[in-house]
N, C-alpha and C positions, 0 to 999 in steps of 0.2 A: 450157266445156263443158256446161250443161247445156242449151243448145239450146233446143227448147220440150218439155222433160221437165222443166220447174223444178217441178210438180205429183205427180212421179212419182217413186217408186225401184226399185230389183230384189230379188227375191226369189229365191231356190232353189226352184223346182218339184219339181226332182228332181237327186238327188245318186246315182248308182249307182255299183258298182263300178269301170264301166270308164270313170267321169268323171274329170278331172283334182282336181275339188276331193275325191275320196273319201277321199285318203292325207292329205288334211289334215284328215278329222275333219267334214266338212261336211254338215249336216242340210238337208233339204226344209224349208224355213219361215227358214232364216236371211236374213236380210234386211239388205245393203249398208248401209251407212250415213255410209262415208266413203274417201278414196284418197287416200292421201299425206299423210293426216290434214287434210284440205279434207271439208268435208260433200258427200256425193254425192248429186246429182240426175239421171238420167239415164236415155238407154237402153244397151240390152247392146253398139250397134256402138259407140255412144261412150264406151265403156268398154274395148272391145278397142280404141280408136285409141289411149286417155289408155294405157294398158299397151303397147302395142309401142311405142311413141314415148317411153317414159319413160326406155329405156336402163341400168335395172336395176331388179331386183323391187319390185314397186310393193306399198306395204304398204295390201291392203283390211281396213278395220273392218267387222265385221259384228255385230248385237245377237239373240240367240237368249234368248228369255223373259228380255228386261230384262237380260242379262249382255251386257256388248262385250267382244270379244276379236277380234285380228288378228291375220294372216297375212300372211309376204311370198311374193310368186309372182309368176312372170314371164307367168302367162298368167291371162284373162280367162275363158276357155272352162272354168269350173269345174263348168258342170252346165246343165239346160234354166232360162235366168233368165224371171221372169216380172215383170211391170210390174203394178207397184200403187201405190194410192195414198199419196204422201207419210205418213208419219206427223210427230209431233213427236221431232225429234233428242235423244240428250242432249244438255244444255247442256257438257260435258268430253270431247273426245276424244281419244284418244293423244297424248302430248307426242313433238316430233319431234327435241328439244332433245339427247336420248342415243341413240345405236345401239343400234337392235333385232337380234336375230337369230332363225331360226324354228330351236324347240325339238320334238324328236318325242318323243311322249310313248307308253309302250308298257306294256302290262299284263298279268297271268298271268291264270288264271279265277277264283283268289281277291280278285282286286281290289288287290292289289299292284301298286304302278305304280313307276315309273324313267323318267329321261331322259336325254337327251342333245342337244348343240347339234349342227347340220348341217354347221356352217361349219367350213370349216378351221380348224384349231389353231396359231398361230405357236408356241404352245410345243411342243407335236408335233413341230415340224421343228428346234427347237434345242436342244432336252432330251428325245429321247423316253422316257428312263426314267421322267423325273416326269410328265408326261403320262399314261405307263401307269400308273406310282403313282396318281396324284389322279384316274382313270377306274375305278379297281379292275380294271384288266385284266393281273390275277395272273398267268395263263397266256402272256401276250405278254411281261410282265416278265421273265418264268424265262427265258424262251428268250432273249430280247435280252442279260442275263447271261450265257448260257451260251456263246453264240455270241463276247463278248464275251471270254470265259476261254477259250475255244479259237483267239481272234486273238492273246492274250497271246505266244506266243511267237515267232511270225511277226514282230511290230515294231509300232510306232504307226501306221506306215504304214497298216497295212491297219485297226487300232483305229479311224482319221480316216474310211476306206470304209465302215464298218461302221456307223457312227453317222450318217454324211452319209443312207447308202442307209437305214437304219432310219426317219428324221428326214422325208425326203420322202414315203416311203412313207406312213407314218404320218399325215402332213399331208395329204396326199392322198387316203386308204383311212383316216381314221381314225374316220369317222363308221361305216362297213361294219362295222368290227370291231366297236363299239360292240352296233347293232345283231345282231350274228350271236352276240356273247356273251348276250346277253337270248333273243334266238329257242333259246338251247340251253340257257334254263332255263324255257321254256316261256313268254315274254313274246310281244305280239302286238303291232303300231303300232294305236294307237288315234285319233291325231290329230298335230297339229301348230297349235303356239301362237308367235307374236310378243313374244318379252319382250329385256326390256334387262338379266335375270341369270339367272341358274337358278330364284332364291328368285320370283321375280315369275310365270315360266314353271307354279310350281306353285299360288302362286297362284291363278294366273288358272285353270288347269285344275280346281282344287278348287272353282271359283267353278261352272263346267259342271260339275261331274261330284263333286259333295259326299262321294260315297261313298269317290272316289279317296283310297289311303292309298299315301304316297310314302313308299319305304325310308330314308331318308335325309334328310328333311326335320323340321325341327324345327318341331313345331305350334306354337309360342308365334309365330316368326319368321311364319310362315304365316298367320296370326290376324291380326298386326300388316299385313303386304300386303295380304290380303282387305278388312279395314278401309278403308283406302287406296286400294284401288282401286274402293272404293264399293259 
Protein backbone atom coordinates (compact mmCIF):
# COMPACT_ATOMS: atom_id res chain seq x y z
CA UNK A 1 0.00 0.00 0.00
CA UNK A 2 2.86 2.38 0.76
CA UNK A 3 4.79 1.65 -2.49
CA UNK A 4 7.75 4.10 -2.54
CA UNK A 5 5.92 6.79 -0.58
CA UNK A 6 6.47 5.52 2.96
CA UNK A 7 7.84 8.90 4.06
CA UNK A 8 5.06 11.02 2.58
CA UNK A 9 1.45 11.72 3.47
CA UNK A 10 -1.38 13.45 1.67
CA UNK A 11 -2.63 16.92 2.56
CA UNK A 12 -5.53 18.71 0.91
CA UNK A 13 -4.05 21.64 -0.95
CA UNK A 14 -7.46 22.81 -2.07
CA UNK A 15 -11.08 21.93 -1.44
CA UNK A 16 -13.47 24.18 -3.33
CA UNK A 17 -17.24 24.17 -3.66
CA UNK A 18 -17.09 21.96 -6.76
CA UNK A 19 -14.82 19.37 -5.10
CA UNK A 20 -16.21 16.11 -3.70
CA UNK A 21 -14.76 16.89 -0.27
CA UNK A 22 -16.62 20.19 0.11
CA UNK A 23 -19.94 18.71 1.37
CA UNK A 24 -17.93 16.93 4.07
CA UNK A 25 -16.61 20.26 5.33
CA UNK A 26 -13.02 19.39 4.45
CA UNK A 27 -10.53 22.26 4.41
CA UNK A 28 -7.23 22.99 2.73
CA UNK A 29 -4.59 21.74 5.14
CA UNK A 30 -6.50 18.66 6.32
CA UNK A 31 -4.00 15.80 6.47
CA UNK A 32 -4.97 12.22 5.65
CA UNK A 33 -3.52 10.00 8.39
CA UNK A 34 -5.38 6.68 8.04
CA UNK A 35 -7.48 4.65 5.63
CA UNK A 36 -9.87 2.04 7.01
CA UNK A 37 -8.17 2.14 10.37
CA UNK A 38 -4.59 1.68 9.08
CA UNK A 39 -2.01 4.48 9.10
CA UNK A 40 -1.66 5.90 5.61
CA UNK A 41 1.50 6.87 3.74
CA UNK A 42 1.24 6.94 -0.04
CA UNK A 43 0.37 8.80 -3.20
CA UNK A 44 -2.97 10.09 -4.41
CA UNK A 45 -3.06 7.40 -7.09
CA UNK A 46 -2.46 4.68 -4.49
CA UNK A 47 -5.29 6.12 -2.39
CA UNK A 48 -7.58 6.12 -5.41
CA UNK A 49 -6.82 2.44 -6.01
CA UNK A 50 -7.46 1.46 -2.37
CA UNK A 51 -10.79 3.32 -2.21
CA UNK A 52 -11.96 2.08 -5.62
CA UNK A 53 -11.32 -1.56 -4.76
CA UNK A 54 -12.63 -1.49 -1.19
CA UNK A 55 -16.12 -2.52 -2.22
CA UNK A 56 -17.85 -0.13 0.19
CA UNK A 57 -17.31 3.43 1.43
CA UNK A 58 -13.82 3.80 2.89
CA UNK A 59 -13.16 5.32 6.30
CA UNK A 60 -10.73 8.18 5.71
CA UNK A 61 -9.24 9.69 8.86
CA UNK A 62 -7.88 13.23 8.88
CA UNK A 63 -6.02 15.50 11.26
CA UNK A 64 -6.86 19.20 11.51
CA UNK A 65 -5.04 21.35 14.05
CA UNK A 66 -4.26 18.26 16.11
CA UNK A 67 -7.88 17.04 16.06
CA UNK A 68 -8.61 13.65 14.49
CA UNK A 69 -11.88 13.00 12.65
CA UNK A 70 -13.12 10.60 9.97
CA UNK A 71 -15.55 10.42 7.07
CA UNK A 72 -17.01 7.53 5.09
CA UNK A 73 -16.71 8.06 1.34
CA UNK A 74 -16.65 5.97 -1.84
CA UNK A 75 -14.36 8.55 -3.49
CA UNK A 76 -10.73 9.55 -3.09
CA UNK A 77 -10.81 12.64 -5.34
CA UNK A 78 -11.97 14.91 -2.54
CA UNK A 79 -9.95 17.91 -3.68
CA UNK A 80 -6.44 18.71 -4.81
CA UNK A 81 -4.02 16.46 -2.92
CA UNK A 82 -0.46 17.50 -2.14
CA UNK A 83 2.29 15.12 -1.02
CA UNK A 84 4.00 16.32 2.16
CA UNK A 85 6.65 14.84 4.45
CA UNK A 86 5.06 12.42 6.90
CA UNK A 87 4.52 13.63 10.44
CA UNK A 88 4.39 11.71 13.69
CA UNK A 89 0.81 10.45 13.62
CA UNK A 90 -1.32 10.01 16.76
CA UNK A 91 -0.87 6.64 18.44
CA UNK A 92 -4.64 6.07 18.65
CA UNK A 93 -6.65 5.82 15.45
CA UNK A 94 -10.43 5.25 15.28
CA UNK A 95 -11.28 1.72 16.39
CA UNK A 96 -13.22 -0.33 13.87
CA UNK A 97 -14.80 -2.69 16.39
CA UNK A 98 -18.10 -0.75 16.24
CA UNK A 99 -19.92 0.25 13.04
CA UNK A 100 -19.63 3.91 12.11
CA UNK A 101 -22.05 6.03 10.11
CA UNK A 102 -21.85 9.43 8.48
CA UNK A 103 -23.63 12.21 10.36
CA UNK A 104 -24.55 15.39 8.52
CA UNK A 105 -24.03 18.59 10.50
CA UNK A 106 -26.18 21.64 9.79
CA UNK A 107 -26.17 25.08 11.38
CA UNK A 108 -28.04 28.36 11.21
CA UNK A 109 -26.61 31.88 11.14
CA UNK A 110 -26.79 32.12 14.94
CA UNK A 111 -24.51 29.14 15.48
CA UNK A 112 -27.24 26.68 16.44
CA UNK A 113 -26.42 23.19 15.17
CA UNK A 114 -28.34 20.00 14.47
CA UNK A 115 -27.41 16.68 12.88
CA UNK A 116 -28.80 13.46 11.48
CA UNK A 117 -27.47 10.23 10.05
CA UNK A 118 -27.49 10.00 6.28
CA UNK A 119 -27.92 6.20 6.38
CA UNK A 120 -31.25 4.52 5.72
CA UNK A 121 -33.04 3.75 8.99
CA UNK A 122 -34.55 0.34 9.71
CA UNK A 123 -36.81 2.02 12.26
CA UNK A 124 -38.25 4.23 9.50
CA UNK A 125 -39.00 1.12 7.45
CA UNK A 126 -40.78 -0.91 10.13
CA UNK A 127 -42.27 1.84 12.32
CA UNK A 128 -42.72 5.10 10.35
CA UNK A 129 -44.59 7.06 13.06
CA UNK A 130 -42.00 6.23 15.71
CA UNK A 131 -39.19 7.32 13.39
CA UNK A 132 -41.02 10.55 12.55
CA UNK A 133 -41.53 11.32 16.25
CA UNK A 134 -37.93 10.43 17.13
CA UNK A 135 -36.73 12.66 14.28
CA UNK A 136 -39.00 15.49 15.46
CA UNK A 137 -40.68 15.70 12.06
CA UNK A 138 -44.01 16.75 13.54
CA UNK A 139 -45.64 17.89 10.30
CA UNK A 140 -44.77 14.58 8.67
CA UNK A 141 -46.18 12.74 11.66
CA UNK A 142 -49.39 14.75 11.42
CA UNK A 143 -49.71 13.91 7.71
CA UNK A 144 -49.12 10.21 8.43
CA UNK A 145 -51.88 10.01 11.02
CA UNK A 146 -54.23 12.05 8.82
CA UNK A 147 -53.79 9.55 5.99
CA UNK A 148 -54.25 6.67 8.45
CA UNK A 149 -57.48 8.21 9.73
CA UNK A 150 -58.80 8.68 6.19
CA UNK A 151 -57.95 5.04 5.43
CA UNK A 152 -59.81 3.61 8.42
CA UNK A 153 -63.26 3.48 6.76
CA UNK A 154 -61.82 1.54 3.82
CA UNK A 155 -60.37 -1.28 5.91
CA UNK A 156 -57.20 -2.83 7.25
CA UNK A 157 -55.84 -3.70 3.80
CA UNK A 158 -55.47 -0.03 2.90
CA UNK A 159 -53.99 0.73 6.33
CA UNK A 160 -51.37 -1.94 5.70
CA UNK A 161 -50.58 -0.48 2.27
CA UNK A 162 -50.24 3.05 3.69
CA UNK A 163 -47.94 1.78 6.44
CA UNK A 164 -45.70 -0.09 3.97
CA UNK A 165 -45.56 2.76 1.46
CA UNK A 166 -44.72 5.30 4.19
CA UNK A 167 -42.05 3.00 5.63
CA UNK A 168 -40.33 2.37 2.29
CA UNK A 169 -40.45 6.07 1.42
CA UNK A 170 -38.91 7.17 4.73
CA UNK A 171 -36.35 4.38 4.60
CA UNK A 172 -35.18 5.63 1.20
CA UNK A 173 -35.63 9.39 1.59
CA UNK A 174 -35.71 10.03 5.33
CA UNK A 175 -32.40 11.92 5.33
CA UNK A 176 -33.70 14.26 2.64
CA UNK A 177 -36.82 15.00 4.71
CA UNK A 178 -34.62 15.85 7.69
CA UNK A 179 -32.40 18.05 5.54
CA UNK A 180 -35.35 19.95 4.06
CA UNK A 181 -36.96 20.43 7.48
CA UNK A 182 -33.76 22.04 8.78
CA UNK A 183 -33.28 24.12 5.63
CA UNK A 184 -36.78 25.53 6.12
CA UNK A 185 -35.59 26.77 9.52
CA UNK A 186 -32.56 28.48 8.01
CA UNK A 187 -29.99 25.72 8.50
CA UNK A 188 -27.27 24.95 5.96
CA UNK A 189 -24.89 22.02 5.75
CA UNK A 190 -21.55 22.56 7.47
CA UNK A 191 -19.97 19.14 7.15
CA UNK A 192 -20.12 15.40 7.72
CA UNK A 193 -18.31 13.25 10.28
CA UNK A 194 -18.25 9.50 10.77
CA UNK A 195 -19.12 8.30 14.27
CA UNK A 196 -20.61 5.35 16.09
CA UNK A 197 -23.44 7.41 17.61
CA UNK A 198 -25.12 10.80 17.55
CA UNK A 199 -23.44 11.74 20.84
CA UNK A 200 -20.00 10.88 19.46
CA UNK A 201 -20.68 12.89 16.29
CA UNK A 202 -21.67 15.90 18.42
CA UNK A 203 -18.50 15.54 20.50
CA UNK A 204 -16.30 15.28 17.40
CA UNK A 205 -17.83 18.31 15.73
CA UNK A 206 -17.67 20.30 18.96
CA UNK A 207 -13.91 19.71 19.02
CA UNK A 208 -13.59 20.88 15.41
CA UNK A 209 -15.92 23.85 15.98
CA UNK A 210 -15.79 24.74 19.70
CA UNK A 211 -18.44 27.46 19.37
CA UNK A 212 -21.02 25.02 17.96
CA UNK A 213 -24.22 24.77 20.00
CA UNK A 214 -26.31 21.67 19.38
CA UNK A 215 -30.00 22.09 20.14
CA UNK A 216 -30.62 18.79 21.88
CA UNK A 217 -27.16 17.78 23.15
CA UNK A 218 -26.53 17.38 26.88
CA UNK A 219 -23.42 19.50 27.69
CA UNK A 220 -22.12 17.12 30.36
CA UNK A 221 -22.38 14.08 28.07
CA UNK A 222 -20.68 15.94 25.23
CA UNK A 223 -17.88 17.00 27.56
CA UNK A 224 -17.31 13.45 28.73
CA UNK A 225 -17.16 12.15 25.16
CA UNK A 226 -14.78 14.92 24.15
CA UNK A 227 -12.46 13.89 26.97
CA UNK A 228 -12.59 10.24 25.90
CA UNK A 229 -11.75 11.26 22.33
CA UNK A 230 -8.59 12.93 23.56
